[in-house]
A tleap script that builds the chain and sets N, CA, C and O, in Angstrom:
source leaprc.protein.ff14SB
mol = sequence {
  NLYS ASN GLY GLY ILE TRP HIE LEU ASP GLY
  GLY PRO GLN ILE PRO LEU GLY PRO ASN GLN
  PHE TRP PRO GLU GLU ILE PRO HIE PRO VAL
  PHE ALA ILE GLY ALA HIE ILE PHE LEU ALA
  ASP CYS THR ARG LYS CYS GLY THR THR GLY
  VAL ILE PRO GLY SER HIE LYS SER GLY ARG
  TYR PRO PRO LEU ASP ARG GLU LEU ASP ASP
  ASP LEU SER TRP ASN GLY ALA LYS VAL LYS
  PRO LEU LEU ALA LYS THR GLY ASP VAL ALA
  LEU PHE VAL SER ASP ILE TRP HIE ARG ARG
  LEU PRO THR GLN ARG GLY ASN LYS GLY ARG
  PHE PHE TYR TRP CYS ILE MET VAL GLU VAL
  ILE SER ILE ASN GLU TYR LYS ASN CASN
}
set mol.1.N position { 1.072 -0.952 -0.035 }
set mol.1.CA position { 0.352 -0.007 0.290 }
set mol.1.C position { -0.076 1.387 -0.429 }
set mol.1.O position { -1.177 1.457 -0.975 }
set mol.2.N position { 0.394 1.973 -0.425 }
set mol.2.CA position { 1.365 3.462 -0.567 }
set mol.2.C position { 1.606 4.490 0.475 }
set mol.2.O position { 2.543 5.271 0.644 }
set mol.3.N position { 0.182 4.217 1.322 }
set mol.3.CA position { 0.730 4.524 3.137 }
set mol.3.C position { -0.400 6.105 2.872 }
set mol.3.O position { -1.314 6.080 2.048 }
set mol.4.N position { -0.176 7.012 3.495 }
set mol.4.CA position { -1.172 8.030 3.691 }
set mol.4.C position { -0.022 9.185 3.258 }
set mol.4.O position { 1.190 8.979 3.323 }
set mol.5.N position { -0.779 10.717 2.702 }
set mol.5.CA position { -0.202 11.734 2.541 }
set mol.5.C position { 0.259 12.708 3.246 }
set mol.5.O position { -0.325 13.078 4.265 }
set mol.6.N position { 1.295 13.228 2.842 }
set mol.6.CA position { 2.249 14.309 4.072 }
set mol.6.C position { 0.962 15.306 4.233 }
set mol.6.O position { 0.228 15.518 3.267 }
set mol.7.N position { 0.783 15.774 5.232 }
set mol.7.CA position { -0.076 16.909 5.832 }
set mol.7.C position { -0.208 17.178 7.390 }
set mol.7.O position { 0.127 16.345 8.232 }
set mol.8.N position { -0.558 18.016 7.589 }
set mol.8.CA position { -0.795 18.786 9.564 }
set mol.8.C position { -1.654 18.231 10.209 }
set mol.8.O position { -2.496 17.704 9.481 }
set mol.9.N position { -1.820 18.113 11.227 }
set mol.9.CA position { -3.415 17.792 11.886 }
set mol.9.C position { -3.599 19.014 12.028 }
set mol.9.O position { -4.802 19.196 12.215 }
set mol.10.N position { -2.762 20.411 12.041 }
set mol.10.CA position { -3.359 21.733 13.092 }
set mol.10.C position { -2.115 22.637 11.943 }
set mol.10.O position { -1.079 22.168 11.472 }
set mol.11.N position { -2.786 24.250 11.726 }
set mol.11.CA position { -1.672 24.704 10.916 }
set mol.11.C position { -1.483 25.249 9.344 }
set mol.11.O position { -2.479 25.099 8.637 }
set mol.12.N position { -0.889 25.562 9.029 }
set mol.12.CA position { 0.931 25.977 9.983 }
set mol.12.C position { -0.169 27.251 11.017 }
set mol.12.O position { -1.063 28.061 10.776 }
set mol.13.N position { 0.467 26.844 12.007 }
set mol.13.CA position { -0.077 28.295 12.964 }
set mol.13.C position { 0.620 29.512 12.721 }
set mol.13.O position { -0.013 30.546 12.936 }
set mol.14.N position { 1.685 29.595 12.356 }
set mol.14.CA position { 2.351 30.803 12.057 }
set mol.14.C position { 3.259 30.451 10.919 }
set mol.14.O position { 4.424 30.066 10.826 }
set mol.15.N position { 1.778 30.872 9.657 }
set mol.15.CA position { 2.203 30.647 8.449 }
set mol.15.C position { 3.173 32.372 7.879 }
set mol.15.O position { 3.107 33.598 7.978 }
set mol.16.N position { 4.361 30.754 7.015 }
set mol.16.CA position { 5.515 31.912 6.888 }
set mol.16.C position { 5.349 31.412 4.814 }
set mol.16.O position { 4.721 30.563 4.182 }
set mol.17.N position { 6.220 32.417 4.501 }
set mol.17.CA position { 6.119 32.698 3.365 }
set mol.17.C position { 7.254 31.870 2.737 }
set mol.17.O position { 7.828 31.088 3.495 }
set mol.18.N position { 7.657 31.934 1.452 }
set mol.18.CA position { 8.393 31.048 0.779 }
set mol.18.C position { 9.855 31.391 0.979 }
set mol.18.O position { 10.793 30.667 0.644 }
set mol.19.N position { 9.943 32.537 1.544 }
set mol.19.CA position { 11.554 32.328 1.473 }
set mol.19.C position { 11.442 33.388 2.896 }
set mol.19.O position { 11.420 34.593 2.646 }
set mol.20.N position { 11.389 33.061 4.020 }
set mol.20.CA position { 11.330 33.028 5.606 }
set mol.20.C position { 10.956 32.016 6.366 }
set mol.20.O position { 10.052 31.198 6.198 }
set mol.21.N position { 11.818 32.153 7.315 }
set mol.21.CA position { 12.109 30.989 8.384 }
set mol.21.C position { 12.530 31.487 9.582 }
set mol.21.O position { 13.424 32.254 9.940 }
set mol.22.N position { 11.156 30.492 10.425 }
set mol.22.CA position { 11.559 30.374 11.835 }
set mol.22.C position { 12.907 30.852 12.300 }
set mol.22.O position { 13.867 30.375 11.694 }
set mol.23.N position { 13.175 31.790 13.356 }
set mol.23.CA position { 14.465 32.115 13.711 }
set mol.23.C position { 14.968 31.075 14.581 }
set mol.23.O position { 14.202 30.433 15.300 }
set mol.24.N position { 16.234 30.873 14.551 }
set mol.24.CA position { 16.593 29.208 15.521 }
set mol.24.C position { 16.728 30.179 17.112 }
set mol.24.O position { 16.664 29.378 18.045 }
set mol.25.N position { 16.833 31.124 17.440 }
set mol.25.CA position { 17.093 31.389 18.467 }
set mol.25.C position { 16.000 31.926 19.397 }
set mol.25.O position { 16.295 32.492 20.450 }
set mol.26.N position { 14.533 31.713 18.935 }
set mol.26.CA position { 13.815 32.463 19.331 }
set mol.26.C position { 12.827 30.767 19.360 }
set mol.26.O position { 12.373 30.323 18.305 }
set mol.27.N position { 12.626 29.986 20.760 }
set mol.27.CA position { 11.423 29.094 20.609 }
set mol.27.C position { 10.198 29.010 20.317 }
set mol.27.O position { 9.333 29.748 20.788 }
set mol.28.N position { 9.980 27.983 19.405 }
set mol.28.CA position { 8.938 28.002 18.438 }
set mol.28.C position { 7.306 27.403 19.308 }
set mol.28.O position { 7.055 26.288 19.764 }
set mol.29.N position { 6.556 28.496 19.278 }
set mol.29.CA position { 5.526 27.602 20.301 }
set mol.29.C position { 4.746 26.819 19.580 }
set mol.29.O position { 4.645 26.560 18.380 }
set mol.30.N position { 3.860 26.275 21.196 }
set mol.30.CA position { 3.585 25.058 20.637 }
set mol.30.C position { 1.814 24.902 20.417 }
set mol.30.O position { 1.274 24.417 21.412 }
set mol.31.N position { 1.234 25.110 19.713 }
set mol.31.CA position { -0.579 25.145 19.452 }
set mol.31.C position { -1.365 23.957 20.352 }
set mol.31.O position { -2.229 24.220 21.188 }
set mol.32.N position { -0.948 22.735 20.055 }
set mol.32.CA position { -1.589 21.246 20.270 }
set mol.32.C position { -0.865 20.414 19.754 }
set mol.32.O position { -0.233 20.486 18.700 }
set mol.33.N position { -0.956 19.441 20.632 }
set mol.33.CA position { -0.121 18.143 20.202 }
set mol.33.C position { -0.517 16.815 19.956 }
set mol.33.O position { -1.393 16.232 20.594 }
set mol.34.N position { 0.063 16.393 19.126 }
set mol.34.CA position { -0.933 14.871 18.924 }
set mol.34.C position { -0.366 13.858 19.618 }
set mol.34.O position { 0.856 13.954 19.729 }
set mol.35.N position { -0.982 12.723 20.222 }
set mol.35.CA position { -0.189 11.724 20.528 }
set mol.35.C position { -0.896 10.553 20.157 }
set mol.35.O position { -2.110 10.410 20.010 }
set mol.36.N position { 0.103 9.665 20.013 }
set mol.36.CA position { -0.487 8.242 19.869 }
set mol.36.C position { 0.072 7.500 20.562 }
set mol.36.O position { 1.273 7.426 20.819 }
set mol.37.N position { -0.829 6.861 20.930 }
set mol.37.CA position { -0.735 6.033 22.397 }
set mol.37.C position { -0.384 4.558 21.157 }
set mol.37.O position { -1.092 4.400 20.163 }
set mol.38.N position { 0.733 3.684 21.471 }
set mol.38.CA position { 0.946 2.276 20.748 }
set mol.38.C position { -0.159 1.249 21.588 }
set mol.38.O position { -0.294 1.228 22.811 }
set mol.39.N position { -0.971 0.333 20.512 }
set mol.39.CA position { -1.676 -0.875 21.471 }
set mol.39.C position { -0.777 -2.221 20.708 }
set mol.39.O position { -1.287 -3.340 20.646 }
set mol.40.N position { 0.609 -1.931 20.155 }
set mol.40.CA position { 0.752 -3.294 19.683 }
set mol.40.C position { 2.031 -2.756 19.393 }
set mol.40.O position { 2.186 -1.584 19.736 }
set mol.41.N position { 3.302 -3.514 18.662 }
set mol.41.CA position { 4.599 -3.170 18.386 }
set mol.41.C position { 4.659 -3.042 17.815 }
set mol.41.O position { 4.407 -3.976 17.054 }
set mol.42.N position { 5.187 -1.383 17.028 }
set mol.42.CA position { 5.309 -0.748 15.549 }
set mol.42.C position { 6.725 -0.942 14.774 }
set mol.42.O position { 7.800 -0.793 15.354 }
set mol.43.N position { 6.629 -1.231 13.629 }
set mol.43.CA position { 8.241 -1.066 13.177 }
set mol.43.C position { 7.699 -1.021 11.609 }
set mol.43.O position { 6.667 -1.330 11.013 }
set mol.44.N position { 8.773 -0.553 11.344 }
set mol.44.CA position { 8.059 0.264 9.854 }
set mol.44.C position { 7.915 -0.541 8.343 }
set mol.44.O position { 7.932 -0.075 7.203 }
set mol.45.N position { 7.758 -2.015 8.854 }
set mol.45.CA position { 7.007 -2.914 7.916 }
set mol.45.C position { 5.867 -2.535 8.295 }
set mol.45.O position { 5.102 -3.111 7.521 }
set mol.46.N position { 5.257 -1.921 9.007 }
set mol.46.CA position { 3.388 -1.613 9.323 }
set mol.46.C position { 2.752 -0.651 8.919 }
set mol.46.O position { 1.539 -0.444 8.918 }
set mol.47.N position { 3.560 -0.078 8.584 }
set mol.47.CA position { 2.979 1.473 8.281 }
set mol.47.C position { 3.321 2.695 9.106 }
set mol.47.O position { 2.564 3.621 8.815 }
set mol.48.N position { 4.079 2.966 9.905 }
set mol.48.CA position { 4.068 3.721 10.927 }
set mol.48.C position { 3.960 4.980 10.573 }
set mol.48.O position { 3.834 5.180 9.365 }
set mol.49.N position { 3.973 5.950 11.326 }
set mol.49.CA position { 4.038 6.811 10.782 }
set mol.49.C position { 5.073 7.772 10.656 }
set mol.49.O position { 5.923 7.776 11.547 }
set mol.50.N position { 5.172 8.588 9.728 }
set mol.50.CA position { 6.698 8.882 9.254 }
set mol.50.C position { 6.998 10.281 9.763 }
set mol.50.O position { 6.338 10.926 8.948 }
set mol.51.N position { 7.493 11.086 10.480 }
set mol.51.CA position { 7.706 12.521 10.719 }
set mol.51.C position { 8.897 13.452 10.011 }
set mol.51.O position { 9.985 13.059 10.433 }
set mol.52.N position { 9.027 14.417 9.191 }
set mol.52.CA position { 9.751 15.345 8.660 }
set mol.52.C position { 9.716 16.115 10.277 }
set mol.52.O position { 8.718 16.725 10.661 }
set mol.53.N position { 11.389 15.917 11.401 }
set mol.53.CA position { 11.795 16.748 11.979 }
set mol.53.C position { 12.059 18.112 11.883 }
set mol.53.O position { 12.994 18.453 11.159 }
set mol.54.N position { 11.420 18.947 12.468 }
set mol.54.CA position { 11.203 20.736 12.065 }
set mol.54.C position { 10.512 20.778 11.208 }
set mol.54.O position { 11.118 21.648 10.583 }
set mol.55.N position { 10.068 20.656 10.883 }
set mol.55.CA position { 9.223 20.756 9.498 }
set mol.55.C position { 7.794 21.653 9.978 }
set mol.55.O position { 7.017 22.359 9.336 }
set mol.56.N position { 7.864 21.258 11.398 }
set mol.56.CA position { 6.577 22.619 12.497 }
set mol.56.C position { 7.423 24.219 12.312 }
set mol.56.O position { 6.854 25.290 12.099 }
set mol.57.N position { 8.154 24.113 12.386 }
set mol.57.CA position { 9.091 25.495 11.981 }
set mol.57.C position { 8.876 26.291 10.722 }
set mol.57.O position { 8.741 27.511 10.634 }
set mol.58.N position { 8.866 25.281 9.646 }
set mol.58.CA position { 8.581 25.869 8.259 }
set mol.58.C position { 7.488 27.199 7.775 }
set mol.58.O position { 7.673 28.164 7.034 }
set mol.59.N position { 6.049 26.645 8.732 }
set mol.59.CA position { 5.177 27.869 8.453 }
set mol.59.C position { 4.802 27.521 7.830 }
set mol.59.O position { 4.040 28.419 7.471 }
set mol.60.N position { 4.480 25.880 6.541 }
set mol.60.CA position { 3.872 26.093 5.491 }
set mol.60.C position { 3.292 24.354 5.421 }
set mol.60.O position { 3.748 23.456 6.128 }
set mol.61.N position { 2.610 24.255 4.781 }
set mol.61.CA position { 2.194 22.707 4.417 }
set mol.61.C position { 2.854 21.774 3.701 }
set mol.61.O position { 3.579 22.313 2.864 }
set mol.62.N position { 2.896 20.725 3.686 }
set mol.62.CA position { 3.867 19.708 2.462 }
set mol.62.C position { 3.478 20.136 1.052 }
set mol.62.O position { 2.327 20.274 0.639 }
set mol.63.N position { 4.634 20.330 0.360 }
set mol.63.CA position { 4.073 20.304 -1.148 }
set mol.63.C position { 2.839 19.260 -1.406 }
set mol.63.O position { 2.544 18.347 -0.634 }
set mol.64.N position { 2.434 19.444 -2.153 }
set mol.64.CA position { 1.448 18.784 -2.324 }
set mol.64.C position { 1.897 17.600 -3.681 }
set mol.64.O position { 1.417 16.468 -3.743 }
set mol.65.N position { 2.777 18.095 -4.564 }
set mol.65.CA position { 3.603 17.510 -6.022 }
set mol.65.C position { 4.519 16.611 -5.021 }
set mol.65.O position { 5.504 15.944 -5.337 }
set mol.66.N position { 4.068 16.731 -4.019 }
set mol.66.CA position { 4.770 15.258 -3.916 }
set mol.66.C position { 4.484 14.474 -1.597 }
set mol.66.O position { 5.030 14.173 -0.536 }
set mol.67.N position { 3.356 14.602 -2.281 }
set mol.67.CA position { 2.332 14.081 -1.173 }
set mol.67.C position { 3.048 12.895 -0.941 }
set mol.67.O position { 3.845 12.720 -0.019 }
set mol.68.N position { 2.770 12.178 -1.712 }
set mol.68.CA position { 3.491 10.735 -1.017 }
set mol.68.C position { 4.701 10.103 -1.141 }
set mol.68.O position { 4.826 8.886 -1.006 }
set mol.69.N position { 5.725 10.963 -1.424 }
set mol.69.CA position { 7.392 11.120 -1.506 }
set mol.69.C position { 7.721 10.444 -0.216 }
set mol.69.O position { 7.305 10.881 0.858 }
set mol.70.N position { 8.251 9.687 -0.290 }
set mol.70.CA position { 8.788 8.668 0.481 }
set mol.70.C position { 10.096 9.386 0.649 }
set mol.70.O position { 10.696 9.015 1.659 }
set mol.71.N position { 10.765 10.395 -0.121 }
set mol.71.CA position { 12.015 11.080 0.522 }
set mol.71.C position { 11.855 12.278 1.064 }
set mol.71.O position { 12.812 12.861 1.573 }
set mol.72.N position { 10.949 12.665 1.038 }
set mol.72.CA position { 10.305 13.911 1.554 }
set mol.72.C position { 11.449 14.724 2.751 }
set mol.72.O position { 11.339 14.246 3.880 }
set mol.73.N position { 12.068 15.397 2.673 }
set mol.73.CA position { 12.668 16.402 3.347 }
set mol.73.C position { 11.816 18.245 3.645 }
set mol.73.O position { 10.883 18.880 3.154 }
set mol.74.N position { 12.864 18.450 4.741 }
set mol.74.CA position { 12.910 19.788 4.809 }
set mol.74.C position { 14.092 20.590 5.841 }
set mol.74.O position { 14.291 20.427 7.045 }
set mol.75.N position { 14.700 21.411 4.963 }
set mol.75.CA position { 15.912 22.590 5.844 }
set mol.75.C position { 16.899 20.781 5.898 }
set mol.75.O position { 17.207 20.301 6.989 }
set mol.76.N position { 17.105 20.339 5.087 }
set mol.76.CA position { 18.167 19.056 5.270 }
set mol.76.C position { 17.596 18.005 6.293 }
set mol.76.O position { 18.139 16.946 5.977 }
set mol.77.N position { 16.644 17.751 7.518 }
set mol.77.CA position { 15.772 16.831 7.773 }
set mol.77.C position { 15.074 15.754 6.707 }
set mol.77.O position { 14.502 16.178 5.702 }
set mol.78.N position { 15.160 14.392 6.990 }
set mol.78.CA position { 14.695 13.669 6.349 }
set mol.78.C position { 13.536 12.980 7.088 }
set mol.78.O position { 13.320 13.405 8.223 }
set mol.79.N position { 12.687 11.897 6.591 }
set mol.79.CA position { 11.864 11.259 6.945 }
set mol.79.C position { 12.596 10.671 8.236 }
set mol.79.O position { 13.798 10.416 8.167 }
set mol.80.N position { 11.940 10.473 9.315 }
set mol.80.CA position { 12.307 9.841 10.715 }
set mol.80.C position { 10.717 8.470 11.130 }
set mol.80.O position { 10.018 8.492 12.143 }
set mol.81.N position { 10.631 7.645 10.154 }
set mol.81.CA position { 9.528 6.484 11.365 }
set mol.81.C position { 9.658 6.955 12.799 }
set mol.81.O position { 10.616 7.504 13.342 }
set mol.82.N position { 7.978 6.471 13.491 }
set mol.82.CA position { 7.953 6.533 14.710 }
set mol.82.C position { 8.145 4.781 15.303 }
set mol.82.O position { 7.327 3.908 15.011 }
set mol.83.N position { 8.969 4.617 15.877 }
set mol.83.CA position { 9.375 3.399 15.647 }
set mol.83.C position { 8.510 2.756 17.252 }
set mol.83.O position { 8.856 3.481 18.185 }
set mol.84.N position { 7.858 2.004 17.564 }
set mol.84.CA position { 7.827 1.993 19.035 }
set mol.84.C position { 7.329 0.270 19.388 }
set mol.84.O position { 7.156 -0.661 18.601 }
set mol.85.N position { 7.207 0.320 20.784 }
set mol.85.CA position { 6.418 -0.977 21.399 }
set mol.85.C position { 5.715 -0.541 22.265 }
set mol.85.O position { 5.908 0.357 23.085 }
set mol.86.N position { 4.116 -1.782 21.914 }
set mol.86.CA position { 3.542 -1.574 22.818 }
set mol.86.C position { 3.428 -0.981 24.643 }
set mol.86.O position { 4.008 -1.331 25.671 }
set mol.87.N position { 2.404 0.025 24.340 }
set mol.87.CA position { 2.336 0.931 25.656 }
set mol.87.C position { 3.179 2.087 25.531 }
set mol.87.O position { 3.219 3.026 26.326 }
set mol.88.N position { 4.032 1.919 24.190 }
set mol.88.CA position { 4.853 3.544 24.080 }
set mol.88.C position { 3.715 5.353 23.504 }
set mol.88.O position { 2.650 5.567 22.925 }
set mol.89.N position { 4.093 5.642 23.720 }
set mol.89.CA position { 3.391 7.299 23.845 }
set mol.89.C position { 4.343 8.205 22.820 }
set mol.89.O position { 5.257 8.893 23.274 }
set mol.90.N position { 4.094 8.153 21.626 }
set mol.90.CA position { 4.755 9.369 20.460 }
set mol.90.C position { 4.058 11.086 21.351 }
set mol.90.O position { 3.095 11.126 22.118 }
set mol.91.N position { 4.506 11.708 21.122 }
set mol.91.CA position { 4.138 13.166 21.084 }
set mol.91.C position { 4.718 14.230 19.934 }
set mol.91.O position { 5.818 14.780 19.972 }
set mol.92.N position { 3.759 14.371 18.966 }
set mol.92.CA position { 4.378 15.660 18.499 }
set mol.92.C position { 3.480 16.538 18.204 }
set mol.92.O position { 2.251 16.511 18.141 }
set mol.93.N position { 4.665 17.701 17.949 }
set mol.93.CA position { 3.504 19.161 17.286 }
set mol.93.C position { 2.328 19.111 16.235 }
set mol.93.O position { 2.639 18.421 15.263 }
set mol.94.N position { 1.160 19.613 16.169 }
set mol.94.CA position { 0.404 19.074 15.068 }
set mol.94.C position { 0.444 19.791 14.034 }
set mol.94.O position { -0.467 19.564 13.238 }
set mol.95.N position { 1.467 20.900 13.636 }
set mol.95.CA position { 1.690 20.887 12.287 }
set mol.95.C position { 3.583 20.537 11.802 }
set mol.95.O position { 4.408 21.214 11.188 }
set mol.96.N position { 3.648 18.955 12.545 }
set mol.96.CA position { 4.904 18.539 12.010 }
set mol.96.C position { 4.041 17.979 10.657 }
set mol.96.O position { 2.858 17.667 10.519 }
set mol.97.N position { 5.226 18.001 9.703 }
set mol.97.CA position { 4.911 17.124 8.997 }
set mol.97.C position { 5.018 15.333 8.906 }
set mol.97.O position { 5.961 14.612 9.231 }
set mol.98.N position { 3.438 14.901 8.241 }
set mol.98.CA position { 4.122 13.569 9.013 }
set mol.98.C position { 2.923 13.218 8.303 }
set mol.98.O position { 2.111 14.086 7.981 }
set mol.99.N position { 2.709 11.627 7.959 }
set mol.99.CA position { 2.225 10.649 6.985 }
set mol.99.C position { 2.434 9.159 7.877 }
set mol.99.O position { 3.186 8.705 8.739 }
set mol.100.N position { 1.397 8.787 7.164 }
set mol.100.CA position { 1.278 6.913 7.460 }
set mol.100.C position { 2.082 6.462 5.888 }
set mol.100.O position { 1.758 6.718 4.728 }
set mol.101.N position { 3.531 5.504 6.601 }
set mol.101.CA position { 3.889 5.400 5.264 }
set mol.101.C position { 3.862 4.360 4.874 }
set mol.101.O position { 3.275 3.624 5.668 }
set mol.102.N position { 4.331 3.687 3.708 }
set mol.102.CA position { 3.817 2.397 3.133 }
set mol.102.C position { 3.877 0.609 3.942 }
set mol.102.O position { 4.789 -0.196 4.133 }
set mol.103.N position { 2.910 0.614 4.128 }
set mol.103.CA position { 2.919 -1.105 4.642 }
set mol.103.C position { 3.631 -2.114 3.716 }
set mol.103.O position { 3.646 -2.048 2.487 }
set mol.104.N position { 4.111 -2.884 4.339 }
set mol.104.CA position { 4.430 -3.604 3.496 }
set mol.104.C position { 3.541 -5.078 3.196 }
set mol.104.O position { 2.658 -5.288 4.027 }
set mol.105.N position { 3.644 -5.803 2.424 }
set mol.105.CA position { 2.559 -6.507 1.692 }
set mol.105.C position { 1.937 -7.267 3.200 }
set mol.105.O position { 2.580 -7.552 4.210 }
set mol.106.N position { 0.511 -7.455 2.930 }
set mol.106.CA position { -0.304 -8.474 4.336 }
set mol.106.C position { -0.016 -7.832 5.830 }
set mol.106.O position { 0.066 -8.398 6.919 }
set mol.107.N position { 0.087 -6.663 5.532 }
set mol.107.CA position { -0.081 -5.918 7.242 }
set mol.107.C position { -0.997 -4.921 6.879 }
set mol.107.O position { -1.089 -4.254 5.848 }
set mol.108.N position { -1.775 -4.944 8.097 }
set mol.108.CA position { -3.113 -4.064 7.999 }
set mol.108.C position { -2.319 -2.945 8.603 }
set mol.108.O position { -2.623 -1.973 7.912 }
set mol.109.N position { -1.425 -2.536 9.563 }
set mol.109.CA position { -1.576 -1.697 10.302 }
set mol.109.C position { -1.690 -0.669 10.736 }
set mol.109.O position { -1.307 0.474 10.488 }
set mol.110.N position { -2.537 -1.398 11.756 }
set mol.110.CA position { -3.379 -0.380 12.184 }
set mol.110.C position { -2.761 -0.495 14.051 }
set mol.110.O position { -2.788 -1.571 14.649 }
set mol.111.N position { -2.283 0.731 14.664 }
set mol.111.CA position { -1.632 -0.437 15.582 }
set mol.111.C position { -1.497 0.956 16.895 }
set mol.111.O position { -0.623 0.681 17.718 }
set mol.112.N position { -2.146 2.199 17.142 }
set mol.112.CA position { -2.329 3.122 17.550 }
set mol.112.C position { -3.516 3.734 18.104 }
set mol.112.O position { -4.545 3.633 17.436 }
set mol.113.N position { -3.554 4.327 19.160 }
set mol.113.CA position { -5.045 5.387 18.929 }
set mol.113.C position { -4.273 6.443 19.094 }
set mol.113.O position { -3.146 6.461 19.588 }
set mol.114.N position { -4.979 7.452 18.615 }
set mol.114.CA position { -4.705 8.678 18.109 }
set mol.114.C position { -5.740 10.001 18.771 }
set mol.114.O position { -6.913 10.040 18.399 }
set mol.115.N position { -5.211 11.060 19.766 }
set mol.115.CA position { -5.330 12.133 19.799 }
set mol.115.C position { -4.766 13.839 19.858 }
set mol.115.O position { -3.655 14.257 20.185 }
set mol.116.N position { -5.428 14.251 19.616 }
set mol.116.CA position { -5.069 15.789 20.010 }
set mol.116.C position { -5.338 16.683 21.315 }
set mol.116.O position { -6.382 16.816 21.954 }
set mol.117.N position { -4.274 17.164 21.480 }
set mol.117.CA position { -4.558 17.533 22.758 }
set mol.117.C position { -4.136 19.007 22.522 }
set mol.117.O position { -2.974 19.281 22.225 }
set mol.118.N position { -5.629 20.471 22.736 }
set mol.118.CA position { -5.019 21.428 23.054 }
set mol.118.C position { -4.632 22.663 23.871 }
set mol.118.O position { -5.724 23.131 24.191 }
set mol.119.N position { -4.163 23.050 24.124 }
set mol.119.CA position { -4.565 24.326 25.014 }
set mol.119.C position { -4.539 25.928 24.154 }
set mol.119.O position { -3.678 26.369 23.393 }
set mol.120.N position { -5.769 26.518 24.597 }
set mol.120.CA position { -6.041 27.740 23.862 }
set mol.120.C position { -5.522 28.729 25.244 }
set mol.120.O position { -5.825 28.405 26.392 }
set mol.121.N position { -4.863 29.724 24.992 }
set mol.121.CA position { -4.789 31.126 25.470 }
set mol.121.C position { -5.080 32.723 24.600 }
set mol.121.O position { -4.882 33.252 23.506 }
set mol.122.N position { -5.795 33.064 26.212 }
set mol.122.CA position { -6.416 34.156 24.965 }
set mol.122.C position { -5.035 35.533 25.439 }
set mol.122.O position { -4.129 35.920 26.177 }
set mol.123.N position { -5.791 35.701 24.415 }
set mol.123.CA position { -4.416 37.280 24.775 }
set mol.123.C position { -4.666 37.740 26.073 }
set mol.123.O position { -3.836 38.362 26.736 }
set mol.124.N position { -5.674 37.478 26.411 }
set mol.124.CA position { -5.686 38.763 27.819 }
set mol.124.C position { -4.807 38.048 28.560 }
set mol.124.O position { -3.692 38.324 29.004 }
set mol.125.N position { -5.787 36.665 28.649 }
set mol.125.CA position { -4.292 35.511 30.000 }
set mol.125.C position { -3.186 35.906 29.618 }
set mol.125.O position { -2.374 36.174 30.504 }
set mol.126.N position { -2.632 36.137 27.685 }
set mol.126.CA position { -1.238 35.506 27.725 }
set mol.126.C position { -0.702 37.354 28.805 }
set mol.126.O position { -0.069 37.519 29.848 }
set mol.127.N position { -1.242 38.149 28.022 }
set mol.127.CA position { -0.658 39.934 28.960 }
set mol.127.C position { -0.874 39.913 29.906 }
set mol.127.O position { -0.320 40.894 30.403 }
set mol.128.N position { -1.675 39.083 31.038 }
set mol.128.CA position { -1.993 39.658 32.121 }
set mol.128.C position { -0.610 38.188 33.274 }
set mol.128.O position { -0.239 38.229 34.447 }
set mol.129.N position { -0.379 37.420 32.430 }
set mol.129.CA position { 0.692 36.767 33.072 }
set mol.129.C position { 2.204 37.631 33.056 }
set mol.129.O position { 3.199 37.143 33.592 }
savepdb mol mol.pdb
quit
């Protein structure tokens, strides 16, 4: 199977133009976190989720013309498969580029419970802290 397409679960929270980059000296805010709670061992063969480290700072959607590209990268970072054992939990920011990687023949690949946690802070709360 081909797996899923590269996407974001939320965002980009801070959109950036094609020639803009998030300054490394400024911490990037987190608005929502995705969680995978693994219900079974997860290897590369079962079509685990692949993430591209740092892509949440891109301020962009993944390129549409590469939505199934196993070799997609961002700013030099390549795809990192989320490998896990039963009971592991993976947390990642919702606007990181991610996708379900292809499964190997005969593997159904459903192995986790997924949820998103969101913390909403109003401007007034932020100003008063």
